[in-house]
C-alpha positions in Angstrom: 4.9 7.4 0.0 5.2 4.7 2.8 8.8 5.6 3.1 8.0 9.3 3.5 5.7 8.3 6.2 8.1 6.0 8.0 10.9 8.7 7.6 8.7 11.4 9.0 7.5 9.1 11.8 11.1 8.3 12.9 11.9 12.0 12.7 9.0 12.8 14.9 9.9 10.2 17.3 13.4 11.6 17.7 12.0 15.0 18.4 9.4 13.7 20.8 6.3 15.2 19.0 2.9 14.0 18.0 1.2 15.1 14.9 -2.2 16.7 14.8 -5.2 14.5 14.4 -6.0 16.1 11.1 -2.5 15.4 9.7 -2.7 11.8 10.8 -6.1 11.3 9.1 -4.8 12.9 6.0 -1.8 10.6 5.9 -4.1 7.6 6.2 -6.2 9.1 3.4 -3.0 9.3 1.2 -1.6 5.9 2.1 -4.8 4.2 1.2 -5.2 6.2 -1.9 -1.6 4.9 -2.8 -2.7 1.4 -2.2 -5.9 1.7 -4.1 -4.1 3.2 -7.1 -1.3 0.5 -7.2 -3.8 -2.4 -6.7 -6.0 -1.1 -9.6 -2.8 -0.8 -11.9 -1.6 -4.2 -11.0 -5.0 -5.9 -11.4 -5.2 -4.5 -15.0 -1.6 -5.6 -15.6 -2.3 -9.2 -14.4 -5.3 -9.2 -16.6 -3.3 -8.2 -19.6 -0.5 -10.8 -18.8 -3.2 -13.4 -18.9 -4.2 -12.3 -22.4 -7.2 -10.4 -21.2 -6.7 -6.7 -22.4 -10.3 -5.8 -21.3 -9.1 -6.0 -17.7 -6.2 -3.7 -18.5 -8.5 -1.1 -20.1 -11.0 -1.2 -17.3 -8.6 -1.0 -14.4 -6.5 1.6 -16.1 -9.5 3.8 -16.4 -10.5 3.3 -12.8 -6.8 4.1 -11.6 -6.7 7.2 -13.7 -10.0 8.4 -12.1 -8.4 8.0 -8.6 -5.3 10.0 -9.7 -7.3 12.8 -11.0 -9.4 12.9 -7.8 -6.3 12.9 -5.8 -5.0 15.9 -7.8 -8.2 17.8 -7.2 -8.3 16.9 -3.5 -4.6 17.3 -2.6 -2.8 18.9 -5.5 -0.8 15.8 -6.7 -1.7 12.7 -8.7 0.8 10.6 -6.9 1.1 12.5 -3.6 4.8 12.1 -3.5 5.4 15.3 -1.6 2.3 15.2 0.6 3.7 13.7 3.8 5.9 16.1 5.7 7.5 16.3 9.1 4.7 17.2 11.6 1.8 16.1 9.4 1.2 16.9 5.7 2.4 19.6 3.3 -1.2 20.6 2.2 -4.8 20.4 3.6 -7.6 18.9 1.7 -10.2 21.3 0.2 -13.9 20.8 0.6 -14.4 20.4 -3.2 -11.6 17.8 -3.0 -13.2 15.9 -0.4 -16.3 15.7 -2.3 -14.5 14.6 -5.5 -12.7 11.8 -3.6 -15.9 10.6 -2.0 -17.7 10.5 -5.4 -14.8 8.9 -7.2 -14.6 5.9 -4.6 -18.3 5.4 -4.6 -18.1 4.9 -8.4 -15.1 2.7 -8.2 -16.4 0.1 -5.8 -19.3 -1.3 -7.8 -17.2 -1.2 -11.1 -14.2 -3.0 -9.7 -16.6 -5.6 -8.1 -18.2 -6.2 -11.4 -14.7 -6.8 -13.1 -13.9 -9.0 -10.2 -16.7 -11.2 -11.1 -15.7 -11.2 -14.8 -12.0 -12.2 -13.7 -13.5 -15.1 -11.6 -16.0 -16.4 -14.2 -13.7 -16.1 -17.3 -12.4 -19.5 -18.0 -9.1 -18.5 -19.6 -8.1 -16.0 -16.9 -9.1 -18.5 -14.3 -6.9 -21.1 -15.9 -3.9 -18.8 -16.0 -4.3 -17.5 -12.4 -5.2 -20.8 -10.6 -2.1 -22.8 -9.5 0.5 -20.5 -11.1 3.4 -19.3 -8.8 2.3 -21.1 -5.7 4.0 -20.3 -2.4 2.6 -22.8 0.3 2.0 -21.1 3.7 4.8 -23.3 5.2 7.4 -22.0 2.8 6.1 -18.4 3.1 6.5 -18.8 7.0 10.0 -20.3 6.7 11.3 -17.5 4.2 9.5 -14.6 5.8 7.1 -13.7 3.0 5.4 -10.5 4.0 2.9 -7.9 2.8 -0.1 -8.6 0.8 1.7 -11.6 -0.9 2.4 -13.1 2.5 -1.4 -12.6 3.3 -2.2 -14.5 0.2 -0.1 -17.5 1.6 -1.8 -17.2 5.0 0.9 -15.0 6.7 -1.7 -13.0 9.1 0.5 -9.9 9.5 -0.5 -6.3 8.7 1.1 -3.4 10.7 -2.2 -1.5 10.2 -3.8 -4.2 12.3 -0.8 -5.6 14.5 0.9 -2.3 15.3 -1.6 0.4 14.6 -0.4 4.0 14.6 -2.9 7.0 14.0 -5.2 7.1 12.3 -5.5 3.3 12.1 -5.8 2.6 15.8 -9.7 3.4 15.7 -10.5 2.0 12.3 -10.7 -1.7 12.8 -8.8 -2.6 9.5 -10.1 -5.9 8.1 -7.2 -8.3 7.6 -7.2 -9.8 4.1 -6.0 -13.4 4.0 -5.9 -16.4 1.7 -4.5 -19.9 2.0 -3.8 -21.0 -1.6 -0.7 -18.7 -2.1 -0.8 -18.6 -6.0 -1.5 -15.9 -8.4 -5.3 -16.3 -8.0 -4.9 -15.8 -4.2 -2.8 -12.6 -4.6 -5.2 -11.3 -7.1 -8.1 -12.0 -4.7 -6.1 -10.4 -1.7 -5.6 -7.2 -4.0 -9.4 -7.1 -4.6 -10.2 -7.4 -0.9 -7.6 -4.8 0.0 -8.9 -2.4 -2.6 -12.3 -2.5 -1.3 -11.2 -2.2 2.4 -9.0 0.9 1.4 -12.0 2.6 -0.2 -13.9 1.9 3.0 -11.2 3.3 5.1 -10.9 6.5 3.1 -14.6 7.0 3.2 -14.5 6.9 6.9 -11.5 9.1 7.3 -13.0 11.8 4.8 -16.2 11.6 6.6 -14.7 12.0 10.2 -11.8 14.4 9.2 -10.9 16.2 12.5 -10.9 20.0 12.5 -7.7 22.1 13.2 -4.2 22.1 11.8 -2.8 19.6 9.4 0.8 20.1 10.5 2.7 20.8 13.7 6.2 22.0 14.4 9.0 19.4 14.7 12.0 20.7 16.9 15.7 19.8 16.0 16.3 16.4 17.5 19.0 16.0 20.1 22.4 14.8 19.1 22.5 10.9 19.0 18.7 10.4 19.3 17.3 7.5 17.6 13.9 7.1 15.8 12.2 4.3 14.2 9.3 4.7 11.6 7.1 1.7 10.5 4.0 1.5 8.4 2.2 -1.0 6.2 2.7 0.2 2.5 0.6 -1.1 -0.2 3.5 -3.6 -1.1 4.1 -4.5 2.7 5.7 -3.2 5.8 8.2 -0.5 5.4 10.9 0.3 8.2 13.2 3.1 8.7 15.7 3.8 11.4 17.3 7.1 11.9 20.1 8.5 14.2 20.5 12.3 14.6 23.8 14.1 14.1 24.6 17.6 15.3 22.5 20.5 14.2 19.6 18.3 13.2 21.4 16.5 10.5 21.0 12.8 9.9 24.0 10.8 10.9 22.7 7.4 10.0 19.6 6.2 8.1 18.4 2.6 7.2 15.4 2.0 5.0 14.0 -1.5 4.7 11.6 -2.3 1.8 9.4 -5.4 1.9 11.0 -6.5 -1.4 14.3 -7.3 0.6 12.9 -10.6 2.0 10.4 -11.2 -0.9 12.6 -11.4 -3.8 14.1 -14.9 -2.9 10.6 -16.3 -2.5 9.7 -15.2 -6.1 12.6 -17.6 -7.0 10.7 -20.4 -5.5 7.4 -19.3 -6.8 8.4 -19.7 -10.5 9.9 -23.1 -10.1 8.0 -25.7 -12.1 5.9 -23.1 -13.9 5.9 -22.7 -17.8 8.1 -19.7 -19.1 5.0 -17.6 -20.4 3.8 -17.6 -16.7 6.9 -15.7 -15.6 5.6 -12.3 -16.3 2.2 -13.1 -14.6 3.9 -14.5 -11.5 6.3 -11.6 -11.3 3.4 -9.1 -11.6 1.4 -10.8 -8.9 4.2 -9.9 -6.4 5.3 -6.7 -8.2 8.5 -6.2 -6.1 10.6 -3.1 -6.0 14.0 -3.4 -7.9 15.2 0.1 -6.5 13.8 -0.7 -3.0 15.8 -4.0 -2.9 19.0 -2.1 -3.6 18.6 0.6 -1.0 
């Protein structure tokens, strides 16, 4: 979804249009729901990789509740077609808004409880702590980005540093950690999960009236547009150049996995082989995104 946002943002920049406030708010809701769902899924998988199937069961259940609420509110479980040029392809319904609000209010205390279990469980703590460490100095030298970078004290988040609508007025809290190991990346995921729930609640409560989508005229030949947004994995960037008749002449898409894969190589050095799946999942990099 972050790629859809960046692509449409670049296209809108080429055409010189600003999307309606309601469309911007709905995009923010969708992006944060994607972050919530992915962090929930990965937190469960990380528990499973540490031999703690209870975590997988609980977070899988919570992720499923988010996906079902998303379908009620916006017509899709994964919202892959929601972001469209000019805003969003559909508007949220009032029953859908109520369903999302209730779902997130239910998730926060349950996820907080499982977080305490993760932190208090000796076996899980032993597997997470010290595994796959990326020191802040190495992270800075190699350009580690996204939530994995923030776990190694790289204090960058485009929602904070380069906020577009609707993030400009939300005062997004920057999650950060200094240890750079699996435990730190798990901690960052929890912090971002709770912050995303807060952001969605605010956006739902303050959803502007009006249209959710505006017209995007055909961009002029040779015009150039850039789209950038902080996706759940990290910053996504897309550059577009227009051809004749509104076609795209050139497109470059940059996924955060481009620069993070080489750092995973360093993270696994000196660790036992059974910890590789755990370390790998703590980054959860994109294979297809790296090959774009």
